[in-house]
VOGU-3710 file (C-alpha; in Angstrom, 3 decimals, decimal comma):
1> mnhtealrlp> -0,009/-0,268/-0,249  2,726/2,506/-1,004  1,206/6,178/-1,024  2,689/9,047/-1,757  1,224/11,084/0,521  -2,290/10,668/3,407  -4,997/13,354/2,918  -4,930/15,558/6,492  -8,005/16,667/7,015  -9,019/20,133/7,902
11> spslkscrav> -11,915/21,689/10,594  -15,157/19,394/10,352  -16,917/22,907/10,785  -15,938/22,947/7,277  -17,471/19,566/6,428  -20,564/19,259/4,058  -21,107/15,765/4,339  -21,028/13,364/6,902  -19,744/9,764/7,340  -21,031/7,028/9,213
21> lipdagmstl> -19,727/3,985/10,090  -22,089/0,618/9,737  -21,374/-2,888/11,422  -23,136/-4,551/8,564  -20,801/-6,907/6,837  -20,830/-4,418/3,903  -24,352/-5,475/3,010  -25,595/-1,928/2,678  -23,244/-1,920/-0,573  -24,871/-4,996/-2,281
31> sedyfrsahh> -25,183/-4,747/-5,749  -25,230/-7,252/-9,019  -21,453/-6,530/-9,444  -18,841/-9,069/-8,661  -17,348/-6,603/-6,005  -19,870/-5,494/-3,817  -22,000/-9,083/-4,200  -22,449/-11,072/-0,763  -20,278/-13,728/-2,495  -17,001/-11,465/-2,441
41> lraegathtl> -17,826/-9,377/0,883  -18,566/-12,971/2,450  -15,251/-14,168/1,280  -13,365/-11,295/1,897  -14,741/-10,582/5,320  -16,086/-7,770/5,059  -17,479/-6,150/8,664  -18,819/-2,790/7,622  -20,265/-0,359/5,297  -18,786/3,425/5,400
51> liedgdgral> -21,659/5,166/4,778  -21,372/9,016/3,115  -24,345/11,162/2,986  -24,322/15,090/1,513  -27,591/16,221/3,065  -29,453/16,479/0,036  -30,553/12,554/0,059  -27,567/11,455/-1,551  -24,998/8,479/-0,431  -21,665/6,733/-1,175
61> rvpllvrpie> -21,440/3,688/0,518  -18,006/1,521/0,780  -17,619/-1,880/1,903  -14,931/-2,050/4,759  -13,061/-4,482/6,551  -12,428/-3,128/9,783  -9,133/-4,256/12,082  -8,021/-3,451/15,360  -4,807/-1,691/15,763  -2,685/-4,607/17,806
71> gtpyqdaisp> -1,282/-3,506/20,845  -3,919/-0,500/20,846  -7,672/0,451/22,045  -7,905/1,847/18,082  -9,215/0,315/15,204  -8,340/1,309/11,717  -9,938/0,125/7,922  -9,415/-1,125/4,636  -11,676/-2,206/1,430  -11,821/-5,773/0,652
81> ygfpggrmdg> -9,458/-7,147/-2,356  -10,287/-6,372/-5,797  -11,657/-3,301/-6,954  -14,630/-2,553/-5,070  -15,125/0,982/-5,143  -18,554/1,490/-3,590  -22,150/1,837/-4,433  -22,993/5,421/-5,855  -26,538/6,514/-4,851  -25,737/10,001/-6,555
91> lsevskdavd> -22,750/10,631/-4,764  -19,565/10,073/-6,625  -16,028/11,990/-6,641  -16,632/13,075/-3,008  -14,100/15,413/-1,982  -12,344/14,109/0,902  -12,170/17,475/2,651  -15,848/17,780/2,171  -16,494/15,100/4,968  -16,750/14,672/8,525
101> wtgiglvslf> -14,531/11,643/9,623  -14,668/12,365/13,137  -17,181/9,569/15,146  -16,833/7,271/13,151  -13,889/5,644/15,289  -11,167/5,034/13,100  -7,721/6,429/12,911  -7,408/5,881/9,111  -8,987/4,551/5,907  -7,950/2,765/2,606
111> vrdrvsgprc> -9,812/2,901/-0,010  -9,446/0,549/-3,059  -11,080/2,109/-6,103  -12,790/0,721/-9,260  -10,133/0,427/-12,180  -12,687/2,854/-14,342  -14,747/5,674/-13,435  -16,712/7,143/-11,871  -14,375/6,712/-8,167  -16,106/7,536/-4,807
121> faggternev> -13,013/9,814/-4,032  -11,825/12,804/-5,971  -8,129/12,564/-6,471  -6,729/9,488/-5,310  -3,193/8,086/-5,455  -2,265/6,948/-9,191  -0,484/3,460/-8,393  -0,064/-0,073/-11,141  -0,738/0,519/-14,432  -3,497/-2,074/-15,769
131> ffidsrrple> -4,353/-3,186/-18,813  -7,106/-3,835/-21,242  -8,578/-6,019/-24,431  -11,151/-3,666/-25,733  -12,947/-5,804/-28,500  -14,212/-2,181/-29,527  -10,793/-1,328/-30,371  -8,393/-2,646/-33,097  -6,686/-5,428/-31,484  -3,668/-7,283/-33,074
141> fqaearrqmr> -2,079/-10,217/-31,073  1,689/-10,361/-31,545  3,025/-12,402/-34,021  4,846/-15,020/-31,563  1,625/-15,499/-28,930  -0,443/-16,207/-32,056  2,377/-18,386/-33,425  2,167/-20,440/-29,857  -2,017/-20,590/-29,494  -2,042/-22,296/-32,542
151> rntrlgyvst> 0,707/-24,882/-31,932  -1,182/-25,254/-29,032  -4,401/-26,117/-30,675  -2,836/-28,296/-33,103  -0,892/-30,377/-29,849  -4,330/-30,995/-28,750  -4,624/-28,640/-26,251  -8,572/-27,445/-25,305  -10,077/-24,702/-23,743  -13,588/-24,442/-22,551
161> cgpareashe> -15,374/-21,670/-20,820  -18,694/-21,803/-18,723  -20,175/-20,306/-15,699  -18,240/-21,069/-12,586  -21,196/-22,446/-10,647  -21,887/-24,800/-13,321  -18,457/-26,344/-13,505  -17,613/-29,435/-12,501  -15,974/-30,848/-9,394  -13,154/-31,885/-11,414
171> eregfkevyr> -12,432/-28,671/-13,055  -13,022/-26,472/-9,966  -10,210/-28,751/-8,040  -8,153/-28,543/-11,417  -8,257/-24,598/-11,065  -6,996/-24,435/-7,384  -4,420/-27,112/-8,295  -3,119/-25,162/-10,683  -3,847/-21,920/-9,051  -1,855/-22,932/-5,915
181> qtmvrdeaha> 1,354/-24,166/-8,133  1,505/-20,234/-9,552  1,242/-18,960/-5,880  4,059/-21,452/-4,685  5,961/-20,703/-8,190  5,767/-17,006/-7,802  6,560/-16,800/-3,821  3,110/-15,023/-3,324  2,507/-13,213/0,095  0,359/-15,433/1,903
191> ryffsdayfe> -2,396/-13,563/1,973  -3,055/-15,021/-1,779  -3,204/-18,376/-0,606  -6,885/-18,449/-0,545  -9,091/-21,016/1,432  -11,167/-23,869/-0,162  -14,322/-21,850/1,688  -13,131/-18,635/-0,537  -13,123/-20,375/-3,388  -16,623/-21,690/-3,111
201> dlfsspvawl> -18,172/-18,464/-2,331  -16,148/-16,894/-5,795  -17,629/-20,653/-7,940  -21,355/-19,944/-6,626  -21,398/-16,087/-8,256  -23,770/-16,064/-10,733  -21,074/-13,163/-12,514  -17,942/-15,830/-12,161  -17,180/-18,061/-15,464  -14,502/-20,771/-15,431
211> lttrapdggi> -12,322/-20,866/-18,221  -10,274/-24,322/-18,575  -7,442/-25,124/-20,914  -6,697/-28,919/-21,078  -3,325/-30,421/-22,261  -3,698/-33,336/-24,884  -3,907/-36,134/-22,316  -6,820/-34,638/-19,999  -5,288/-32,705/-17,738  -5,566/-29,181/-16,502
221> assgvvvasd> -2,751/-27,555/-18,107  -4,010/-23,864/-17,514  -7,242/-22,196/-15,796  -8,372/-18,723/-14,957  -11,742/-17,264/-13,435  -13,094/-14,176/-14,464  -15,633/-11,658/-13,080  -18,135/-9,074/-14,039  -18,106/-5,743/-12,327  -18,728/-2,253/-12,805
231> gvlhyylggt> -19,243/-2,836/-16,789  -15,881/-4,510/-17,448  -14,429/-8,450/-17,315  -11,589/-8,845/-14,695  -9,534/-11,768/-14,988  -9,381/-12,588/-11,316  -7,531/-15,609/-10,660  -5,291/-18,184/-12,819  -2,572/-20,537/-13,214  -0,776/-22,752/-15,163
241> adahlsrspt> 0,332/-26,104/-13,857  4,244/-26,580/-13,688  4,294/-29,081/-15,938  2,782/-27,259/-18,651  5,038/-23,867/-18,388  6,628/-24,315/-21,223  3,616/-24,478/-23,769  2,456/-20,971/-22,572  -1,193/-22,504/-21,938  -2,088/-19,299/-20,199
251> kntvfeamva> -2,310/-17,842/-24,033  -4,754/-19,984/-24,971  -7,127/-19,526/-21,711  -6,697/-15,890/-21,151  -6,214/-14,821/-24,777  -8,823/-16,783/-26,617  -11,011/-18,296/-24,557  -11,787/-14,945/-21,955  -11,560/-12,763/-25,001  -14,067/-14,312/-27,059
261> lsvrmglplh> -16,396/-14,177/-23,396  -15,661/-10,483/-23,458  -16,507/-9,853/-27,237  -20,055/-12,098/-26,471  -20,539/-10,184/-23,565  -19,887/-6,703/-24,973  -17,632/-5,893/-22,231  -13,892/-4,750/-22,055  -11,322/-7,225/-20,366  -9,096/-6,421/-17,431
271> lgggvrpgdg> -5,918/-8,121/-17,412  -4,541/-6,265/-14,511  -0,874/-5,416/-14,228  2,484/-6,702/-12,506  3,242/-7,438/-9,215  6,129/-4,134/-9,845  6,168/-1,864/-11,900  8,515/-3,084/-15,274  8,269/-6,738/-14,173  7,874/-9,769/-16,544
281> leqfkrsfan> 4,055/-10,203/-15,716  3,699/-6,395/-16,519  5,136/-6,931/-19,810  3,468/-10,107/-20,717  0,121/-8,086/-20,367  1,373/-5,074/-21,767  1,727/-7,261/-25,242  -1,447/-8,485/-25,670  -3,782/-4,818/-24,234  -4,916/-2,244/-26,498
291> assrlhthei> -5,611/0,155/-23,609  -4,039/0,761/-20,312  -5,442/2,583/-17,312  -3,792/3,612/-13,136  -5,132/1,854/-10,243  -6,507/4,553/-7,654  -6,396/4,052/-3,829  -7,370/6,704/-1,068  -5,225/7,035/2,079  -7,408/9,132/4,777
301> icepsvyarl> -6,348/10,052/8,083  -9,501/10,518/10,172  -7,831/11,468/13,398  -4,350/12,961/12,768  -2,946/13,372/16,426  -3,527/9,603/16,799  -2,143/8,565/13,628  1,217/10,801/14,266  1,076/9,215/17,639  0,922/5,767/16,506
311> segrgetgff> 3,316/6,431/13,734  6,327/7,494/15,605  9,691/6,107/14,846  8,519/4,007/11,679  10,083/6,820/9,452  9,170/7,361/5,587  9,336/4,046/4,313  5,872/5,096/2,028  3,394/2,399/3,450  -0,089/3,243/4,421
321> payraqrg> -0,511/3,493/7,296  2,695/4,292/8,329  2,065/2,495/11,900  1,386/-0,948/10,215  4,879/-0,794/8,192  7,537/-3,165/9,433  10,279/-1,993/11,055  14,128/-2,105/10,134
//
């Protein structure tokens, strides 16, 4: 959660919007969009809704996970994983300066916004570049990628796509296996090793699709899950079996089956970005994309004096909130 500079807020007397924290597991934010669905909020363990009201009947509702700050009597909050943004009932692009944050009982907030507007709050911190395949724009895969996809098809690799909740037990288990192999291979943070219960919530969503590429022997070589949220089809989770890495079957899963699904649905396909700017994963996705954007997050300090006291001695790590940065 690197940031450039968190917002320090002026006097509440200048505010025109009121913030309220509702302990409802995020249910006030529900919509048909995956990242604000009951499936995702339950999987992520959302605890609250942040309600912003402007006094004219307009509201913004943001799902949150409220967390204790270890060793203190205080709490802070973070958005669920993904790109949840908020449910906008007439209110969006809110100026953070216009909100009275006092009284919600949080030291700070870290909000993950949508990949495309409108966004919850005005401004925000620009983060990773993320990439899209938009079938409404000219699309031309690189010659090498096309060659590899044709080769895999010729060898007998076959891709299928269907609603995740209709997938067979074998397809679901195969997805989990290749996903976890990929996380181990990439030395991913423990946070990305999701539980079986998490995957069951994901698979049961009506706006999730499971794509599977099988090797010539029938085994699952590559698999991915895409979800629909806020007018975009998101490549959410995926992986490739260790035994099939050299064939790059992900190109068939993602860049044939997923593109075909996005064309059929009339939605741009969001591929995400790299782990770090300029890394191999980013370059791989950039090579297929025909559009890009930036992720936006919002770092809000609700109680400046408490935040400053908790952050003493942490130095300028660029991490938000600073008091959660690793020492040393």
